[in-house]
C-alpha positions in Angstrom: 56.1 -161.2 -118.9 58.6 -162.6 -116.5 59.3 -165.5 -118.7 59.4 -163.4 -121.9 62.1 -161.2 -120.2 64.2 -164.1 -119.3 64.1 -165.6 -122.7 65.0 -162.2 -124.6 67.7 -161.6 -122.1 69.4 -165.0 -122.7 69.1 -164.4 -126.6 70.6 -161.0 -126.4 73.6 -161.6 -123.9 76.7 -163.6 -124.9 77.2 -166.2 -125.9 73.8 -166.6 -127.6 73.5 -163.0 -128.8 76.9 -162.9 -130.8 76.5 -166.5 -132.1 73.0 -165.8 -133.5 74.4 -162.5 -135.1 77.2 -164.5 -136.7 74.9 -167.1 -138.0 72.5 -164.4 -139.5 75.7 -162.9 -141.1 76.7 -166.2 -142.7 73.2 -166.7 -143.8 73.1 -163.2 -145.6 76.7 -164.0 -147.1 75.7 -167.3 -148.6 71.9 -166.4 -149.4 72.0 -163.1 -150.8 72.5 -162.5 -154.5 73.7 -158.8 -153.9 77.5 -158.6 -153.3 76.8 -155.8 -151.0 74.6 -157.9 -148.8 77.1 -160.8 -149.1 80.0 -158.5 -148.0 78.0 -157.1 -145.1 77.0 -160.5 -143.9 80.6 -161.6 -144.0 81.7 -158.6 -141.9 78.7 -159.0 -139.4 79.5 -162.6 -138.8 83.3 -161.7 -138.2 82.5 -158.8 -135.9 80.1 -160.9 -133.9 82.8 -163.7 -133.6 85.4 -161.1 -132.6 83.2 -159.5 -130.0 82.5 -162.8 -128.6 86.3 -163.6 -128.1 86.9 -160.1 -126.6 84.0 -160.4 -124.1 85.5 -163.7 -123.0 88.9 -162.0 -121.8 89.0 -161.2 -118.1 90.4 -157.8 -118.7 87.4 -156.8 -120.7 85.1 -158.4 -118.2 86.7 -156.3 -115.4 86.6 -153.3 -117.4 82.8 -153.6 -117.9 82.3 -154.2 -114.4 84.2 -151.2 -113.1 81.6 -148.5 -113.8 78.9 -150.7 -111.9 80.9 -151.3 -108.8 80.7 -147.7 -107.6 79.9 -148.3 -104.0 82.7 -148.7 -101.6 82.6 -151.3 -98.8 80.5 -150.6 -95.9 82.0 -148.9 -92.9 81.4 -149.6 -89.3 80.0 -146.1 -88.7 77.5 -146.8 -91.5 76.6 -150.2 -90.1 75.8 -148.7 -86.8 73.3 -146.4 -88.4 71.0 -149.1 -90.0 68.3 -151.2 -88.3 68.6 -154.4 -90.4 70.7 -156.2 -92.9 68.9 -157.5 -96.2 70.7 -160.2 -98.4 69.7 -160.6 -101.9 69.6 -164.0 -103.4 71.8 -164.7 -106.5 70.9 -168.1 -107.9 70.5 -171.8 -106.9 72.6 -174.8 -107.1 69.9 -177.3 -108.2 69.8 -180.9 -107.1 73.3 -180.8 -105.5 74.4 -184.4 -105.0 76.6 -183.8 -102.0 73.7 -181.8 -100.2 71.0 -184.1 -101.2 68.9 -181.6 -103.2 68.8 -177.8 -104.0 70.9 -175.4 -102.1 72.3 -171.9 -102.7 74.4 -171.2 -105.7 77.9 -169.9 -105.5 76.8 -166.1 -106.0 74.2 -166.3 -103.3 76.8 -168.0 -101.1 79.3 -165.1 -101.4 76.6 -162.8 -100.4 75.7 -164.8 -97.4 79.2 -165.2 -96.3 79.6 -161.4 -96.0 76.0 -160.9 -94.7 76.8 -163.3 -91.8 80.0 -161.5 -91.2 78.2 -158.1 -90.8 75.5 -159.6 -88.7 78.1 -161.1 -86.3 79.9 -157.8 -86.2 76.7 -155.6 -85.6 74.3 -158.0 -84.1 71.7 -156.6 -86.4 68.6 -158.7 -87.5 68.8 -160.4 -90.9 66.1 -160.6 -93.8 66.8 -162.8 -96.8 65.0 -162.6 -99.9 64.4 -164.8 -103.0 61.8 -167.0 -104.5 61.9 -169.9 -106.9 61.5 -168.1 -110.3 62.4 -171.3 -112.3 61.3 -174.0 -109.9 62.7 -175.8 -107.1 63.1 -174.7 -103.4 62.7 -170.9 -102.9 66.1 -169.3 -102.4 65.0 -167.5 -99.2 64.3 -170.8 -97.4 67.8 -172.1 -98.6 69.5 -168.9 -97.6 68.0 -169.2 -94.0 69.3 -172.8 -93.8 72.7 -172.0 -94.7 73.0 -169.0 -92.5 71.7 -170.8 -89.5 73.2 -174.2 -90.1 76.6 -173.3 -91.7 77.3 -169.9 -90.4 75.5 -169.9 -87.0 73.7 -166.7 -87.6 69.8 -166.4 -87.0 67.6 -165.1 -89.7 64.6 -162.8 -88.4 62.6 -162.7 -91.7 62.5 -164.7 -94.8 61.0 -163.5 -98.1 60.5 -166.5 -100.4 58.1 -165.5 -103.2 60.1 -162.9 -105.3 61.2 -163.7 -108.8 63.4 -160.6 -109.6 65.0 -157.7 -107.8 62.0 -155.6 -108.1 59.9 -158.2 -106.3 62.8 -158.6 -103.9 62.3 -154.9 -102.8 58.6 -154.6 -102.9 57.9 -157.9 -100.7 61.0 -157.2 -98.4 59.8 -153.7 -97.7 56.4 -154.9 -96.6 57.9 -157.2 -94.0 60.4 -154.5 -92.8 58.0 -151.8 -92.5 55.7 -154.0 -90.5 58.5 -154.4 -88.0 59.3 -150.7 -88.0 62.5 -151.1 -89.9 63.2 -148.2 -92.5 67.0 -148.1 -92.6 68.8 -151.1 -94.1 72.2 -152.3 -95.2 71.8 -154.1 -98.5 74.0 -156.8 -99.3 74.8 -158.0 -102.8 77.6 -158.1 -105.5 78.9 -154.6 -106.1 77.8 -154.5 -109.8 74.2 -155.4 -108.7 73.7 -152.5 -106.0 73.2 -149.6 -108.0 70.1 -151.0 -109.7 69.0 -152.8 -106.5 69.3 -149.8 -104.2 67.1 -147.7 -106.5 64.4 -150.3 -106.4 64.5 -150.6 -102.6 64.5 -146.7 -102.1 61.4 -146.5 -104.1 59.7 -148.6 -101.5 60.4 -145.9 -99.0 63.5 -147.5 -97.4 66.7 -145.7 -96.6 69.4 -147.8 -97.9 73.3 -148.2 -97.3 75.2 -150.3 -99.7 77.0 -153.3 -98.6 78.8 -154.7 -101.6 80.7 -157.9 -101.8 82.7 -160.0 -104.2 84.3 -157.2 -106.3 85.7 -157.9 -109.6 89.3 -157.4 -108.7 91.3 -159.1 -111.6 94.4 -161.4 -111.6 97.8 -160.2 -111.0 98.9 -162.1 -113.9 98.6 -160.3 -117.2 98.8 -163.5 -119.0 95.5 -164.8 -117.2 93.8 -161.5 -117.8 94.4 -161.8 -121.6 93.5 -165.5 -121.8 89.8 -166.4 -122.6 87.8 -167.5 -119.6 86.1 -164.3 -118.3 82.8 -164.5 -120.4 80.8 -164.8 -117.1 82.0 -161.3 -116.0 81.0 -159.7 -119.2 77.6 -161.5 -119.3 76.9 -160.3 -115.8 78.1 -156.9 -116.7 76.1 -156.5 -119.7 72.9 -158.0 -118.0 73.1 -155.3 -115.4 73.4 -152.6 -118.0 70.2 -154.1 -119.7 68.5 -154.0 -116.3 69.2 -150.3 -115.7 68.0 -149.5 -119.2 64.8 -151.5 -118.6 64.3 -149.8 -115.4 64.7 -146.4 -117.0 62.3 -147.2 -119.7 59.8 -148.2 -117.3 59.9 -144.8 -115.3 
């Protein structure tokens, strides 16, 4: 089921989704005898390619991100009320030549940097969570390594078996509750936290959002209107799909 979900997501999201729709439209336009179907296929192909271009604009990606980034930065007062900080994994940099093997990806590193800062400010214990859903080293182990060696921050708990956010929540909750922890600050990208918080709360935890790496956009209008922001749109659309999927499962 996990692998099927990954494959379907990859085929639906850009760039694959719009490209496949465009190819299907071109096939209709060239193969169907009916003028109506030919015309419809040409329109489908054109709209798909136009949508791909629009999704690649940073201004569109930021607009899609805005509704997802609804949680403000955590305040010192909120941080004082929690018992631990939980940092969610965000991907791996596989076979990194400069590090001699797998290490954390840039999205995970953004989360670790902020989590380390919060831990130093509050002296709260840290839990890192992330497995190896596509192979390689578990993300949780790499996250601990980076926090302790590069940021000088100790990690108390490492959850290294989860494959997605749902399993992040369930497996982390087991560790935390065993230690008597029920109130946490959850560190992740702002666009990810609405869905992540709901999953952690279902495990009986009281969760305070600790978002980082907001989509702030460029001060240059030219940069905002030049293609190059497809990653933003892809992340946003993936998160919307994840929210829909979780609601259908309820």
